[in-house]
C-alpha positions in Angstrom: 97.9 141.0 70.0 95.9 137.9 69.0 96.2 136.3 65.6 93.1 137.3 63.6 91.8 135.5 60.5 89.6 137.8 58.5 86.7 136.8 56.3 84.9 139.1 54.0 85.1 142.9 53.8 83.7 145.7 55.9 80.0 146.5 55.3 77.5 148.8 56.9 76.8 146.1 59.4 78.9 145.6 62.6 81.7 143.0 62.2 81.4 139.7 63.9 84.2 138.6 66.3 84.4 134.8 66.9 86.2 133.4 69.9 86.8 129.6 69.9 86.8 127.1 72.8 89.5 125.3 74.7 92.1 123.5 72.5 90.5 125.1 69.4 91.5 127.7 67.0 90.1 130.2 64.5 90.3 127.5 61.8 87.6 125.5 63.5 85.2 128.3 62.5 86.4 128.6 58.9 83.3 127.3 57.2 80.7 129.2 59.3 82.8 132.3 59.3 83.1 132.3 55.5 79.4 131.8 55.2 78.5 134.6 57.6 80.9 136.9 55.9 78.5 137.2 52.9 76.9 140.1 54.7 79.5 141.4 57.2 83.2 141.2 58.0 84.0 138.3 60.3 87.1 138.3 62.5 88.0 134.8 63.9 90.7 134.9 66.5 93.2 132.4 68.0 92.9 132.9 71.7 96.0 133.3 73.8 98.0 130.0 74.2 96.2 128.6 71.1 96.8 128.5 67.4 99.2 131.2 66.0 98.6 133.6 69.0 101.2 134.3 71.7 101.9 132.1 74.6 101.6 133.6 78.1 101.7 132.0 81.6 98.4 133.8 82.4 95.3 132.2 81.1 92.2 133.6 82.8 89.1 135.3 81.7 90.0 138.9 82.5 93.1 138.5 80.5 91.3 136.9 77.6 88.6 139.6 77.6 91.3 142.2 77.5 92.8 140.4 74.4 89.4 140.5 72.7 89.0 144.2 73.6 92.3 145.0 72.0 91.2 143.3 68.7 87.9 145.3 68.7 89.6 148.6 69.5 92.1 148.1 66.7 89.2 147.2 64.4 87.7 150.6 65.2 84.5 150.2 67.1 81.7 148.0 68.6 81.2 144.6 67.1 79.0 141.6 67.5 80.7 138.8 69.4 80.2 135.0 69.3 82.0 132.8 71.8 82.0 129.0 72.3 82.7 127.4 75.6 86.0 129.0 76.9 85.6 131.7 74.2 82.0 132.2 75.4 83.1 132.9 78.9 85.8 135.3 77.7 83.1 137.0 75.6 80.8 137.3 78.6 83.5 138.9 80.7 84.3 141.3 77.8 80.6 142.3 77.6 80.3 142.8 81.4 83.5 144.8 81.7 83.6 146.7 78.4 80.0 146.8 77.3 80.6 149.7 74.9 82.6 147.4 72.6 79.8 144.8 72.2 76.6 145.3 70.3 75.1 141.8 70.3 76.5 138.7 72.1 76.0 135.1 71.2 77.2 132.6 73.9 77.5 129.1 72.5 76.8 126.2 75.0 78.3 127.7 78.2 77.0 129.5 81.2 78.6 132.1 83.5 79.3 129.6 86.2 82.0 127.3 87.4 82.0 123.6 86.3 83.2 120.6 88.3 84.9 118.8 85.4 88.5 119.1 84.2 90.1 118.9 80.8 93.4 117.6 82.2 93.0 114.2 80.5 93.3 115.8 77.1 96.4 117.7 78.2 97.9 114.5 79.6 97.1 112.7 76.3 98.9 115.4 74.3 101.9 115.3 76.6 102.3 111.5 75.9 103.3 112.3 72.3 107.1 112.0 71.9 107.7 115.2 69.9 111.3 114.4 69.3 110.5 111.2 67.3 106.9 111.2 66.2 106.7 110.9 62.4 103.0 111.2 61.6 99.6 112.2 63.0 98.6 108.5 63.0 101.6 107.7 65.2 100.8 110.7 67.4 97.2 109.6 67.8 98.4 106.1 68.9 100.7 107.6 71.5 98.0 109.9 72.8 95.7 107.0 73.8 92.9 109.6 73.8 89.2 109.3 73.1 89.0 108.4 69.3 86.3 111.0 68.9 88.4 113.7 70.4 91.9 112.9 69.1 91.5 114.3 65.6 90.4 117.6 67.0 93.4 117.8 69.4 95.7 116.8 66.6 94.8 119.9 64.6 97.1 121.8 67.0 100.1 119.5 66.4 102.8 121.1 64.3 104.7 118.1 63.1 107.2 120.1 61.1 108.0 122.2 64.1 107.8 119.3 66.5 105.6 121.2 68.9 102.0 121.7 70.1 100.6 125.1 69.1 98.8 124.9 72.4 100.7 126.1 75.5 100.0 123.0 77.5 101.9 124.1 80.6 99.9 127.3 80.9 96.6 125.6 80.1 97.3 123.0 82.8 98.4 125.5 85.4 95.3 127.6 84.8 92.7 124.8 84.4 90.8 125.8 87.5 90.4 129.3 86.2 89.3 127.9 82.8 86.5 125.7 84.1 85.5 128.4 86.6 84.1 131.9 86.1 85.4 135.0 87.8 83.4 137.4 90.0 82.5 140.3 87.7 80.6 143.4 88.7 78.2 144.9 86.3 75.6 143.8 83.8 75.3 143.8 80.0 72.1 145.4 78.9 72.4 144.5 75.2 70.8 141.6 73.3 72.3 138.2 74.2 71.5 134.7 72.7 72.5 131.7 74.7 72.5 129.0 72.0 73.0 125.5 73.4 73.1 121.9 72.1 69.9 120.0 72.7 72.0 117.0 73.9 74.4 119.1 76.0 74.2 119.7 79.8 76.4 122.8 80.0 73.5 125.3 80.2 70.9 124.0 82.6 67.6 125.5 83.9 69.2 126.3 87.2 71.7 128.6 85.5 69.1 130.9 84.1 68.6 133.1 87.2 72.4 133.8 87.2 72.3 134.5 83.4 69.4 136.8 83.7 71.0 138.7 86.6 74.1 139.5 84.4 72.3 139.6 81.0 68.8 140.9 81.5 68.0 140.7 77.8 69.2 137.1 77.4 67.2 134.8 75.1 67.7 131.0 75.0 67.6 128.5 72.2 68.7 125.0 71.5 70.0 123.3 68.4 68.4 119.9 67.8 70.8 117.0 67.5 73.8 118.9 68.8 75.9 118.3 71.9 78.6 120.7 73.3 80.3 121.1 70.0 77.2 122.7 68.5 78.9 124.3 65.5 80.6 121.1 64.5 77.6 118.8 65.1 75.1 121.1 63.3 76.9 123.8 61.4 74.1 124.9 59.1 71.6 125.1 62.0 74.1 127.0 64.1 74.8 129.4 61.3 71.1 130.0 60.7 70.4 130.7 64.4 73.3 133.1 64.7 72.4 134.9 61.4 68.8 135.3 62.5 69.7 136.7 65.8 72.4 139.1 64.5 70.2 140.4 61.7 67.0 140.9 63.7 
């Protein structure tokens, strides 16, 4: 079972389940989750091989969708779902395979397609940290030799006291092709879907719209001005407002 961070209390509105992206965790969504919990319960999860959730050699979207389904079933019924990047792909597979568990879906800056890039440089950077001797996050950052804009985000998953990465780097590396890809999934999700993208991001392109509409006939599209792929980090208030408006409509 995934680790679940709960915000707020149950109301007459459906709960909101939030699934983070690759190398992230539920804590990345803390501020937005707390703000959205003023009108509904919010469940932010650590995805498998991330945060405080279990480690497993399998890391693909059918497995991640099953994890999300288990959380929803334990909660007791259909919920609204928001997923960013990797979490967005898992949320899409959940909606396509278990549509009865999802009322509304928000997909943040990702499309149901395979991408040609890889996130292996970030894994390689984390593997450069000498866990046996590293004494501080600053020292770890120097050892990583990673993009200075990315390093603080990655370091959120470093457990200095336990001398370990909370991320299962071996599983994430072994399953990288599945993570940047998207599985063949039969079915359609007929419910409301918002594809919310960063204005400065190239993850959701016009050529993706036919595929999106085929799988999600009610899909709507919006962009957050001044945001790149990390939409919720770049423009948290605007992201919150767009999500709230869609869920409350």
